[in-house]
Every structure is written in C-alpha cells, then in structure tokens.
BAKE-968497 format. One record per atom (N, C-alpha, C): residue number from 0; atom name; z, x, y; residue in three letters. Coordinates in steps of 0.2 Angstrom, whole numbers. Layout:
<pts>
pt i:NUM, at:CA, z:Z, x:X, y:Y, aa:ALA
...
</pts>
This chain:
<pts>
pt i:0, at:N, z:-25, x:81, y:-13, aa:MET
pt i:0, at:CA, z:-26, x:77, y:-6, aa:MET
pt i:0, at:C, z:-34, x:73, y:-6, aa:MET
pt i:1, at:N, z:-34, x:68, y:-4, aa:ARG
pt i:1, at:CA, z:-41, x:65, y:-4, aa:ARG
pt i:1, at:C, z:-45, x:67, y:0, aa:ARG
pt i:2, at:N, z:-51, x:68, y:0, aa:SER
pt i:2, at:CA, z:-56, x:71, y:5, aa:SER
pt i:2, at:C, z:-60, x:66, y:8, aa:SER
pt i:3, at:N, z:-62, x:61, y:7, aa:LYS
pt i:3, at:CA, z:-64, x:57, y:11, aa:LYS
pt i:3, at:C, z:-60, x:50, y:12, aa:LYS
pt i:4, at:N, z:-61, x:47, y:17, aa:PRO
pt i:4, at:CA, z:-58, x:39, y:19, aa:PRO
pt i:4, at:C, z:-60, x:35, y:14, aa:PRO
pt i:5, at:N, z:-56, x:31, y:10, aa:PHE
pt i:5, at:CA, z:-59, x:26, y:6, aa:PHE
pt i:5, at:C, z:-57, x:19, y:8, aa:PHE
pt i:6, at:N, z:-62, x:16, y:12, aa:TYR
pt i:6, at:CA, z:-60, x:10, y:15, aa:TYR
pt i:6, at:C, z:-59, x:4, y:11, aa:TYR
pt i:7, at:N, z:-54, x:-1, y:12, aa:ILE
pt i:7, at:CA, z:-52, x:-6, y:8, aa:ILE
pt i:7, at:C, z:-57, x:-11, y:9, aa:ILE
pt i:8, at:N, z:-61, x:-12, y:14, aa:GLU
pt i:8, at:CA, z:-66, x:-18, y:14, aa:GLU
pt i:8, at:C, z:-70, x:-17, y:8, aa:GLU
pt i:9, at:N, z:-74, x:-11, y:8, aa:LYS
pt i:9, at:CA, z:-79, x:-10, y:4, aa:LYS
pt i:9, at:C, z:-76, x:-10, y:-4, aa:LYS
pt i:10, at:N, z:-71, x:-9, y:-5, aa:VAL
pt i:10, at:CA, z:-67, x:-9, y:-12, aa:VAL
pt i:10, at:C, z:-67, x:-16, y:-13, aa:VAL
pt i:11, at:N, z:-62, x:-18, y:-9, aa:VAL
pt i:11, at:CA, z:-62, x:-26, y:-11, aa:VAL
pt i:11, at:C, z:-68, x:-31, y:-11, aa:VAL
pt i:12, at:N, z:-73, x:-30, y:-6, aa:ALA
pt i:12, at:CA, z:-79, x:-34, y:-7, aa:ALA
pt i:12, at:C, z:-82, x:-32, y:-14, aa:ALA
pt i:13, at:N, z:-82, x:-26, y:-15, aa:ASP
pt i:13, at:CA, z:-86, x:-24, y:-23, aa:ASP
pt i:13, at:C, z:-82, x:-27, y:-29, aa:ASP
pt i:14, at:N, z:-75, x:-26, y:-29, aa:LEU
pt i:14, at:CA, z:-72, x:-29, y:-34, aa:LEU
pt i:14, at:C, z:-72, x:-37, y:-35, aa:LEU
pt i:15, at:N, z:-72, x:-40, y:-28, aa:LEU
pt i:15, at:CA, z:-74, x:-47, y:-29, aa:LEU
pt i:15, at:C, z:-79, x:-50, y:-31, aa:LEU
pt i:16, at:N, z:-85, x:-47, y:-28, aa:GLU
pt i:16, at:CA, z:-93, x:-47, y:-31, aa:GLU
pt i:16, at:C, z:-91, x:-47, y:-39, aa:GLU
pt i:17, at:N, z:-90, x:-42, y:-40, aa:LYS
pt i:17, at:CA, z:-90, x:-40, y:-48, aa:LYS
pt i:17, at:C, z:-85, x:-46, y:-52, aa:LYS
pt i:18, at:N, z:-80, x:-47, y:-49, aa:ALA
pt i:18, at:CA, z:-74, x:-51, y:-53, aa:ALA
pt i:18, at:C, z:-77, x:-59, y:-52, aa:ALA
pt i:19, at:N, z:-82, x:-61, y:-46, aa:LYS
pt i:19, at:CA, z:-84, x:-67, y:-46, aa:LYS
pt i:19, at:C, z:-90, x:-69, y:-53, aa:LYS
pt i:20, at:N, z:-94, x:-63, y:-52, aa:LEU
pt i:20, at:CA, z:-99, x:-62, y:-56, aa:LEU
pt i:20, at:C, z:-97, x:-63, y:-64, aa:LEU
pt i:21, at:N, z:-92, x:-60, y:-65, aa:ASN
pt i:21, at:CA, z:-89, x:-61, y:-73, aa:ASN
pt i:21, at:C, z:-83, x:-65, y:-74, aa:ASN
pt i:22, at:N, z:-83, x:-71, y:-69, aa:ASP
pt i:22, at:CA, z:-78, x:-74, y:-70, aa:ASP
pt i:22, at:C, z:-70, x:-72, y:-72, aa:ASP
pt i:23, at:N, z:-69, x:-66, y:-67, aa:MET
pt i:23, at:CA, z:-64, x:-62, y:-69, aa:MET
pt i:23, at:C, z:-58, x:-63, y:-63, aa:MET
pt i:24, at:N, z:-59, x:-69, y:-59, aa:ILE
pt i:24, at:CA, z:-53, x:-69, y:-54, aa:ILE
pt i:24, at:C, z:-48, x:-74, y:-57, aa:ILE
pt i:25, at:N, z:-43, x:-74, y:-57, aa:LEU
pt i:25, at:CA, z:-38, x:-78, y:-59, aa:LEU
pt i:25, at:C, z:-36, x:-83, y:-55, aa:LEU
pt i:26, at:N, z:-33, x:-89, y:-56, aa:PRO
pt i:26, at:CA, z:-32, x:-95, y:-52, aa:PRO
pt i:26, at:C, z:-25, x:-91, y:-47, aa:PRO
pt i:27, at:N, z:-26, x:-91, y:-41, aa:GLY
pt i:27, at:CA, z:-21, x:-89, y:-37, aa:GLY
pt i:27, at:C, z:-21, x:-82, y:-35, aa:GLY
pt i:28, at:N, z:-26, x:-78, y:-37, aa:GLU
pt i:28, at:CA, z:-27, x:-71, y:-36, aa:GLU
pt i:28, at:C, z:-30, x:-70, y:-29, aa:GLU
pt i:29, at:N, z:-28, x:-66, y:-25, aa:THR
pt i:29, at:CA, z:-31, x:-64, y:-19, aa:THR
pt i:29, at:C, z:-34, x:-57, y:-18, aa:THR
pt i:30, at:N, z:-37, x:-56, y:-14, aa:PRO
pt i:30, at:CA, z:-40, x:-49, y:-13, aa:PRO
pt i:30, at:C, z:-34, x:-44, y:-12, aa:PRO
pt i:31, at:N, z:-28, x:-46, y:-10, aa:LYS
pt i:31, at:CA, z:-23, x:-40, y:-10, aa:LYS
pt i:31, at:C, z:-19, x:-39, y:-16, aa:LYS
pt i:32, at:N, z:-20, x:-44, y:-20, aa:ASP
pt i:32, at:CA, z:-18, x:-43, y:-27, aa:ASP
pt i:32, at:C, z:-23, x:-38, y:-31, aa:ASP
pt i:33, at:N, z:-29, x:-39, y:-29, aa:ILE
pt i:33, at:CA, z:-33, x:-34, y:-32, aa:ILE
pt i:33, at:C, z:-33, x:-27, y:-28, aa:ILE
pt i:34, at:N, z:-31, x:-26, y:-22, aa:VAL
pt i:34, at:CA, z:-30, x:-20, y:-20, aa:VAL
pt i:34, at:C, z:-24, x:-17, y:-22, aa:VAL
pt i:35, at:N, z:-20, x:-21, y:-23, aa:ARG
pt i:35, at:CA, z:-12, x:-18, y:-26, aa:ARG
pt i:35, at:C, z:-15, x:-14, y:-33, aa:ARG
pt i:36, at:N, z:-19, x:-19, y:-37, aa:GLU
pt i:36, at:CA, z:-20, x:-15, y:-44, aa:GLU
pt i:36, at:C, z:-24, x:-8, y:-43, aa:GLU
pt i:37, at:N, z:-29, x:-9, y:-37, aa:VAL
pt i:37, at:CA, z:-31, x:-2, y:-37, aa:VAL
pt i:37, at:C, z:-27, x:2, y:-34, aa:VAL
pt i:38, at:N, z:-23, x:3, y:-30, aa:VAL
pt i:38, at:CA, z:-20, x:7, y:-28, aa:VAL
pt i:38, at:C, z:-13, x:9, y:-32, aa:VAL
pt i:39, at:N, z:-12, x:5, y:-37, aa:LEU
pt i:39, at:CA, z:-7, x:7, y:-43, aa:LEU
pt i:39, at:C, z:-10, x:10, y:-47, aa:LEU
pt i:40, at:N, z:-17, x:10, y:-49, aa:LEU
pt i:40, at:CA, z:-21, x:12, y:-54, aa:LEU
pt i:40, at:C, z:-23, x:20, y:-51, aa:LEU
pt i:41, at:N, z:-25, x:21, y:-44, aa:ARG
pt i:41, at:CA, z:-26, x:27, y:-42, aa:ARG
pt i:41, at:C, z:-19, x:31, y:-42, aa:ARG
pt i:42, at:N, z:-14, x:29, y:-41, aa:ASP
pt i:42, at:CA, z:-8, x:33, y:-41, aa:ASP
pt i:42, at:C, z:-4, x:33, y:-48, aa:ASP
pt i:43, at:N, z:-8, x:32, y:-53, aa:LYS
pt i:43, at:CA, z:-6, x:32, y:-61, aa:LYS
pt i:43, at:C, z:-1, x:28, y:-62, aa:LYS
pt i:44, at:N, z:1, x:22, y:-58, aa:ASN
pt i:44, at:CA, z:7, x:17, y:-60, aa:ASN
pt i:44, at:C, z:13, x:22, y:-58, aa:ASN
pt i:45, at:N, z:13, x:27, y:-54, aa:THR
pt i:45, at:CA, z:19, x:31, y:-53, aa:THR
pt i:45, at:C, z:21, x:30, y:-45, aa:THR
pt i:46, at:N, z:29, x:31, y:-44, aa:CYS
pt i:46, at:CA, z:31, x:30, y:-37, aa:CYS
pt i:46, at:C, z:28, x:38, y:-35, aa:CYS
pt i:47, at:N, z:25, x:39, y:-28, aa:GLN
pt i:47, at:CA, z:23, x:44, y:-26, aa:GLN
pt i:47, at:C, z:28, x:49, y:-22, aa:GLN
pt i:48, at:N, z:34, x:44, y:-22, aa:LYS
pt i:48, at:CA, z:39, x:48, y:-19, aa:LYS
pt i:48, at:C, z:45, x:52, y:-25, aa:LYS
pt i:49, at:N, z:47, x:47, y:-30, aa:CYS
pt i:49, at:CA, z:52, x:49, y:-34, aa:CYS
pt i:49, at:C, z:48, x:50, y:-41, aa:CYS
pt i:50, at:N, z:43, x:48, y:-44, aa:GLY
pt i:50, at:CA, z:40, x:48, y:-50, aa:GLY
pt i:50, at:C, z:42, x:43, y:-54, aa:GLY
pt i:51, at:N, z:45, x:37, y:-51, aa:SER
pt i:51, at:CA, z:48, x:32, y:-56, aa:SER
pt i:51, at:C, z:42, x:27, y:-58, aa:SER
pt i:52, at:N, z:43, x:23, y:-65, aa:HIS
pt i:52, at:CA, z:37, x:19, y:-65, aa:HIS
pt i:52, at:C, z:38, x:11, y:-66, aa:HIS
pt i:53, at:N, z:45, x:11, y:-63, aa:LYS
pt i:53, at:CA, z:48, x:4, y:-63, aa:LYS
pt i:53, at:C, z:48, x:2, y:-56, aa:LYS
pt i:54, at:N, z:47, x:-5, y:-55, aa:GLU
pt i:54, at:CA, z:48, x:-9, y:-49, aa:GLU
pt i:54, at:C, z:42, x:-6, y:-45, aa:GLU
pt i:55, at:N, z:35, x:-5, y:-47, aa:LEU
pt i:55, at:CA, z:32, x:-2, y:-42, aa:LEU
pt i:55, at:C, z:28, x:-7, y:-37, aa:LEU
pt i:56, at:N, z:28, x:-5, y:-32, aa:GLU
pt i:56, at:CA, z:26, x:-9, y:-25, aa:GLU
pt i:56, at:C, z:20, x:-5, y:-22, aa:GLU
pt i:57, at:N, z:15, x:-8, y:-18, aa:MET
pt i:57, at:CA, z:10, x:-5, y:-14, aa:MET
pt i:57, at:C, z:15, x:-5, y:-7, aa:MET
pt i:58, at:N, z:13, x:1, y:-4, aa:ALA
pt i:58, at:CA, z:16, x:1, y:2, aa:ALA
pt i:58, at:C, z:11, x:5, y:8, aa:ALA
pt i:59, at:N, z:12, x:2, y:14, aa:HIS
pt i:59, at:CA, z:8, x:4, y:20, aa:HIS
pt i:59, at:C, z:11, x:10, y:23, aa:HIS
pt i:60, at:N, z:8, x:15, y:23, aa:LEU
pt i:60, at:CA, z:10, x:21, y:27, aa:LEU
pt i:60, at:C, z:11, x:20, y:34, aa:LEU
pt i:61, at:N, z:5, x:16, y:37, aa:LYS
pt i:61, at:CA, z:3, x:15, y:43, aa:LYS
pt i:61, at:C, z:2, x:7, y:43, aa:LYS
pt i:62, at:N, z:6, x:2, y:45, aa:TYR
pt i:62, at:CA, z:5, x:-4, y:45, aa:TYR
pt i:62, at:C, z:1, x:-7, y:50, aa:TYR
pt i:63, at:N, z:-3, x:-13, y:51, aa:PRO
pt i:63, at:CA, z:-5, x:-15, y:44, aa:PRO
pt i:63, at:C, z:-12, x:-11, y:43, aa:PRO
pt i:64, at:N, z:-13, x:-6, y:43, aa:ASP
pt i:64, at:CA, z:-19, x:-3, y:41, aa:ASP
pt i:64, at:C, z:-21, x:-3, y:33, aa:ASP
pt i:65, at:N, z:-27, x:-6, y:31, aa:TRP
pt i:65, at:CA, z:-28, x:-6, y:24, aa:TRP
pt i:65, at:C, z:-32, x:-1, y:22, aa:TRP
pt i:66, at:N, z:-33, x:4, y:26, aa:ASN
pt i:66, at:CA, z:-38, x:10, y:23, aa:ASN
pt i:66, at:C, z:-34, x:13, y:17, aa:ASN
pt i:67, at:N, z:-36, x:13, y:11, aa:LEU
pt i:67, at:CA, z:-34, x:16, y:6, aa:LEU
pt i:67, at:C, z:-30, x:22, y:6, aa:LEU
pt i:68, at:N, z:-32, x:27, y:11, aa:ASN
pt i:68, at:CA, z:-28, x:33, y:11, aa:ASN
pt i:68, at:C, z:-21, x:31, y:14, aa:ASN
pt i:69, at:N, z:-20, x:26, y:17, aa:ASP
pt i:69, at:CA, z:-13, x:24, y:21, aa:ASP
pt i:69, at:C, z:-10, x:19, y:17, aa:ASP
pt i:70, at:N, z:-12, x:18, y:10, aa:LEU
pt i:70, at:CA, z:-7, x:14, y:6, aa:LEU
pt i:70, at:C, z:-6, x:19, y:0, aa:LEU
pt i:71, at:N, z:1, x:18, y:-1, aa:VAL
pt i:71, at:CA, z:2, x:21, y:-8, aa:VAL
pt i:71, at:C, z:7, x:17, y:-12, aa:VAL
pt i:72, at:N, z:8, x:20, y:-18, aa:THR
pt i:72, at:CA, z:13, x:16, y:-23, aa:THR
pt i:72, at:C, z:20, x:19, y:-23, aa:THR
pt i:73, at:N, z:25, x:15, y:-22, aa:LEU
pt i:73, at:CA, z:32, x:17, y:-21, aa:LEU
pt i:73, at:C, z:35, x:12, y:-25, aa:LEU
pt i:74, at:N, z:41, x:14, y:-28, aa:CYS
pt i:74, at:CA, z:46, x:10, y:-32, aa:CYS
pt i:74, at:C, z:49, x:7, y:-27, aa:CYS
pt i:75, at:N, z:53, x:0, y:-28, aa:GLY
pt i:75, at:CA, z:56, x:-4, y:-24, aa:GLY
pt i:75, at:C, z:61, x:1, y:-20, aa:GLY
pt i:76, at:N, z:66, x:5, y:-23, aa:PRO
pt i:76, at:CA, z:71, x:7, y:-19, aa:PRO
pt i:76, at:C, z:68, x:12, y:-15, aa:PRO
pt i:77, at:N, z:63, x:18, y:-17, aa:CYS
pt i:77, at:CA, z:59, x:22, y:-11, aa:CYS
pt i:77, at:C, z:57, x:17, y:-5, aa:CYS
pt i:78, at:N, z:54, x:12, y:-8, aa:HIS
pt i:78, at:CA, z:50, x:8, y:-2, aa:HIS
pt i:78, at:C, z:55, x:5, y:2, aa:HIS
pt i:79, at:N, z:60, x:4, y:0, aa:ARG
pt i:79, at:CA, z:67, x:0, y:5, aa:ARG
pt i:79, at:C, z:69, x:7, y:9, aa:ARG
pt i:80, at:N, z:70, x:13, y:6, aa:ASN
pt i:80, at:CA, z:73, x:18, y:10, aa:ASN
pt i:80, at:C, z:68, x:20, y:16, aa:ASN
pt i:81, at:N, z:62, x:20, y:14, aa:ILE
pt i:81, at:CA, z:56, x:22, y:20, aa:ILE
pt i:81, at:C, z:56, x:17, y:24, aa:ILE
pt i:82, at:N, z:57, x:11, y:22, aa:ASP
pt i:82, at:CA, z:57, x:5, y:28, aa:ASP
pt i:82, at:C, z:63, x:6, y:31, aa:ASP
pt i:83, at:N, z:69, x:7, y:29, aa:TYR
pt i:83, at:CA, z:74, x:8, y:32, aa:TYR
pt i:83, at:C, z:74, x:14, y:37, aa:TYR
pt i:84, at:N, z:72, x:20, y:36, aa:ALA
pt i:84, at:CA, z:72, x:25, y:40, aa:ALA
pt i:84, at:C, z:67, x:23, y:46, aa:ALA
pt i:85, at:N, z:61, x:21, y:44, aa:LYS
pt i:85, at:CA, z:56, x:19, y:49, aa:LYS
pt i:85, at:C, z:60, x:15, y:55, aa:LYS
pt i:86, at:N, z:63, x:10, y:53, aa:LYS
pt i:86, at:CA, z:67, x:4, y:56, aa:LYS
pt i:86, at:C, z:73, x:8, y:61, aa:LYS
pt i:87, at:N, z:76, x:13, y:58, aa:ARG
pt i:87, at:CA, z:80, x:17, y:61, aa:ARG
pt i:87, at:C, z:77, x:22, y:67, aa:ARG
pt i:88, at:N, z:72, x:24, y:64, aa:TRP
pt i:88, at:CA, z:68, x:29, y:70, aa:TRP
pt i:88, at:C, z:66, x:25, y:76, aa:TRP
pt i:89, at:N, z:63, x:19, y:74, aa:ASN
pt i:89, at:CA, z:60, x:14, y:80, aa:ASN
pt i:89, at:C, z:66, x:12, y:85, aa:ASN
pt i:90, at:N, z:71, x:10, y:81, aa:GLU
pt i:90, at:CA, z:78, x:9, y:86, aa:GLU
pt i:90, at:C, z:79, x:15, y:90, aa:GLU
pt i:91, at:N, z:80, x:20, y:88, aa:LYS
pt i:91, at:CA, z:83, x:26, y:90, aa:LYS
pt i:91, at:C, z:76, x:28, y:96, aa:LYS
pt i:92, at:N, z:71, x:28, y:95, aa:LYS
pt i:92, at:CA, z:66, x:30, y:100, aa:LYS
pt i:92, at:C, z:64, x:24, y:104, aa:LYS
pt i:93, at:N, z:67, x:18, y:104, aa:ALA
pt i:93, at:CA, z:67, x:12, y:109, aa:ALA
pt i:93, at:C, z:73, x:13, y:113, aa:ALA
pt i:94, at:N, z:78, x:16, y:110, aa:GLU
pt i:94, at:CA, z:86, x:17, y:114, aa:GLU
pt i:94, at:C, z:84, x:23, y:118, aa:GLU
pt i:95, at:N, z:81, x:28, y:116, aa:GLU
pt i:95, at:CA, z:80, x:34, y:121, aa:GLU
pt i:95, at:C, z:75, x:32, y:126, aa:GLU
pt i:96, at:N, z:70, x:28, y:126, aa:GLU
pt i:96, at:CA, z:65, x:25, y:130, aa:GLU
pt i:96, at:C, z:67, x:23, y:136, aa:GLU
pt i:97, at:N, z:73, x:17, y:133, aa:SER
pt i:97, at:CA, z:77, x:14, y:137, aa:SER
pt i:97, at:C, z:82, x:16, y:143, aa:SER
pt i:98, at:N, z:85, x:22, y:140, aa:THR
pt i:98, at:CA, z:89, x:27, y:143, aa:THR
pt i:98, at:C, z:87, x:31, y:149, aa:THR
pt i:99, at:N, z:89, x:30, y:155, aa:PRO
pt i:99, at:CA, z:87, x:35, y:161, aa:PRO
pt i:99, at:C, z:88, x:40, y:160, aa:PRO
</pts>
C-alpha cells in the first residue's frame, strides 16, 4: 500500500519542466502520456488485476480523479471487465433508486 497521496499535478509539472529543459517532449506528446508512463513504471508494467504484461492501459479507479493513488495499470481485458461491472452496478443502483 502506498503511504502518502501522490498528486498528479506535482508529478506532471516536475516531469514537464525537466522534459522541456532537456528537449525530451516529443511532438504530439501530452501530460496524459507522461502520467501514463509514470503509472506503468510504478506498477512495473504489470496488470494489477491479473499480472499480464500485454495491452497495458492506465485506468482510473475514481474517474476523473488524477491522484496517482487512484490510477492503476490494467490490461485491456481487465479494464473492460471492470468498466462493464461499474456500468452494471450504476444501472442497478439507478434502477433501485427509481423504484418506489
């Protein structure tokens, strides 16, 4: 478990400053691309659900939160499964709330 919150704004600002100083920003690269690389490196390029090293994506545990503690590396299939489960949960919750 990570002990301290690690805020994305500080990380991105530091990385962008260093990248600009060293001419390391590639054409078309955005802060999101840099954040994705930070998250993948932190998670050792491994899906945090199944351990896969293929089709890796950065996923939000709490969308649209950009706190690094709420970003995680998932493979494409795990990301889609989690997104599908969240969608079903939200639909079920909305249905329950609308039922008298």
